[in-house]
N, C-alpha and C positions, 0 to 999 in steps of 0.2 A: 264388811255390807251382810246384812241378815235378808234371805231370800225365802220369803214365803209362799211355800208352793201348796197350790190349793186343786185338786181336784173336783170337778163339778160336772154331774150330768141331771140336768132337768132340775135345778136349784135355784131358779129366778127369784123365789120369795124369799131368800134367806140371803145368797151372794152377795147381792149388793151391799146390806146393811151389814154383813159380816166385812167387807173390806173397809167399811165406815169405821167399825168397832178397831179393828187394826190400826188404824190410823190413830185412832184417837191414843190406844195404848202407846205408838211411838214418839206421840206428840207429847207425852209425861216421861217417856224413858228413851231418851233421845238417842237414837239409833241409824245408821245409815241403812235404808230396808227397800225392798225390790219386790212385789208383789207379784206373783206368777201364776195366775190361772189358768187351769188346762180344760176348757169346754169339749166334752167327750161328747161334740154331734147330738148336742141340746136339741129338744124338739119343742121347747116350750119360750118364751120370751128370754132367756139369758142372754143372747146378742144384743140385743135392745137394752138390757138393764144394764151391761156392761160398757157399752159405749160411751156416754158421759162420764164414769169414773176414769175411763182411761185420759180422759182431757184435764184431771183434776189432781188423780194420783199417780206415784211413781209403780203402773200398772203395764203390764204385758200379758197378753192373752195369747193363748197356743190352742189353736183350734183342731179337731180332729176330724177329717169327712165323714169316717164312720165311725160306729160307738167302739170303742178299744177296750174297755174296760178300766177299771180303777187304778190297776197296776202298771198297764201301759201309760197312763196316763202321767203317774207319776213319774216312772223312769223317764219319761221325755221333760219333764219341768226339770229334775234333777241334772239331767245332762246340760237342759241350757244353764241353770245355774254354774256349772261349770264352766261352760263357755263363755259366760258374763264375768267370771272373777280374774282377778290377775294375782290375789294373794289367799290361793286356797287352804294357807296354814291357818289365816286368819278367819276367814269370811266361811258364813256357815248357811245350811238350809234347816228351814221347817216345813215338815208335813202336817197337814190340819184337813179335816173336813169343810165342807162348805156348810151344814145343815146345823152348825150351831151345836152339833155332838161336844165338840171341843170349846173350851171357854179362853176368848182373847186373854183374858185376866192372867193366866199361867205364862205366856208368853216371855214377860221381864225373868222369871226364874227359869225358865229353861235356857234361855241366854245367857244369865247368869253363872249356870254351870257349866256352859260352854268357855266363857272367859276364864271360871276358875282353873279350867286343864282338861274338861272330859271332852273326849270327840264324840261322843253319843249318849244324850240324853234321851231316855223314853220316857214318856209320861202312862204311869199305870193306873188304869182305870180301877177305884173300890167297887166292888160287887155291891148292887142298890137292891132297889126294889120296882125299880121301874122296867120297862119294855115286858114283852111276852115272858112266859115260863120258859119256853125256849132259850130265848134271847137270854136269858140269866143263866139259863144252862151253860149255854156254849161260852158265854164270859167266864161262867166260873172255872169250867172242866175243859175246855177248848185247849188253853195253853199245856196241857199236859198231854193232847194228843202230837205236840212238838216233839221230833224225836230228840232225844240228849246231846246228840252230834249237833243239833243245830241252835243250841240254848245260848245264851250269853249269859257271861258267869255274874250273878248278881242280878239278872231280871227275871221275874216272875210273871209279866204280861208279855209273853212273844208274840200275842198278836195285838198289840198296839198299834194304830192307825195314827197316833198323836205322836212325832218322834222330834227332835232336833238331831243336827251331825254336822260335824266338823267337814268341809268339802277337800280337806286333804286325805280324810279318814273314806268318802266317797270315792275320789279318784282311787285311790288304793284296790277299793272294792271293785270298782270296773275294770281295773287292770286284771287284777287277778281273776274276774270273772270272764275275760275275752269277749267275743262277738255279742254275747244275751247275757244281760245283766239279771234281771228278774224273769226267770221264766215262770213261775205261778200266778195265779190271778186271784182275785177275792182275800180272802183273810190269810191263807196259805203265804201269799204275796208279801202283806207284813210280814210272815215269818221270814219269811226269806230276807228281805229288806234289812232288818234287824241283823238276822245272823251273818250275813255278808260284810255290813258296815262293821256288826261287833269283833268282826275277824281283825278287824285293821284299827280298832279299837284301841288305844292305850291305857284308855280310861272312860268306862262307862259307868253312868250316873241313871238314877232311876227319881220319877218326881211323882209322890202321890195326887191325882186328879181325881175330879167325878165328872162322869160322862151326863151330859145334860139329855135325854132322849125327850123329854119334855118340850122343850123348846124345837123339836121338827114342828115342819109345816107341811108334811106330808106323811103318807103311809110310809111306814118300812119296807124295803125292797127283800130284807135277808129272809130267808128262810134256814133257821137254824140249823135243822137235819140235815140239810144238802151241805152247808156249809162245813159241818163236822164231817161229814163222809170227804167231803173234796180236801181237806186236812189230812184225814186219814191217807187217800189215797198219795198224796202228796210227798210223803213219810219217807218215800228212796231219795226222790231228788234233795229235800231236804237235808236228808245225811250226806248227799255226794256234795261237798260244799267247797270252796277251793281250800288249800292251807294258808294257815297264818302265815303272814310274811316272816323271817328270818330278823333278829336281832341284828340292825346295824343296814338293812336294807331300803332303798329308797322308800319302799312302801310304807315303813314302819318309822320312817323319820317324820 
């Protein structure tokens, strides 16, 4: 089972079409899948848009009564995937955005990497000319703000928001983290997720992708300078990560 986890806040213009595009991908790349959408207290027509899709797609919608942010929403969806699975060593979750930034056409290759033995696959965005100058600078230099202790070997884009992970590795990361899995928000939360799951991953792959900022149906909500400062402030927490599992331990199995 592939659990496609999609955090969403006021993405009514794109989230429905995104779900249909994912359906088309899995029609041509037959795998059992479940769509998990986290509606982070949207104030637009997201609820109304999603209702008919729940009748025709394998879709479950998790709604936050108040806005909790992308990281909290992603954590809820990932924990829900773990609750649903009965085969965490086989099943996987994919985290992607609801605004078309991440291409659904990349899903088969992400899943193939998991099928071939990877526990974590990070889709690394190629720096392009799209977006504001501030965004391009954050995309290019932001990963260098992540401390070395939190970097996963082989991964250049520690701030990717498009990842696939085996649920057994996620389970190990949750156990190692204790009560609170993801403590950081925003792009720092992306780095935290990759770092914590990366420490449980026996093999981590990367996949070069292109972000499609031109397909967004709304203005960007990102302040690149504030996001960069938040990553810098998060460095002490990113350094303080759970240890890697010992060889032969249950988490490493």
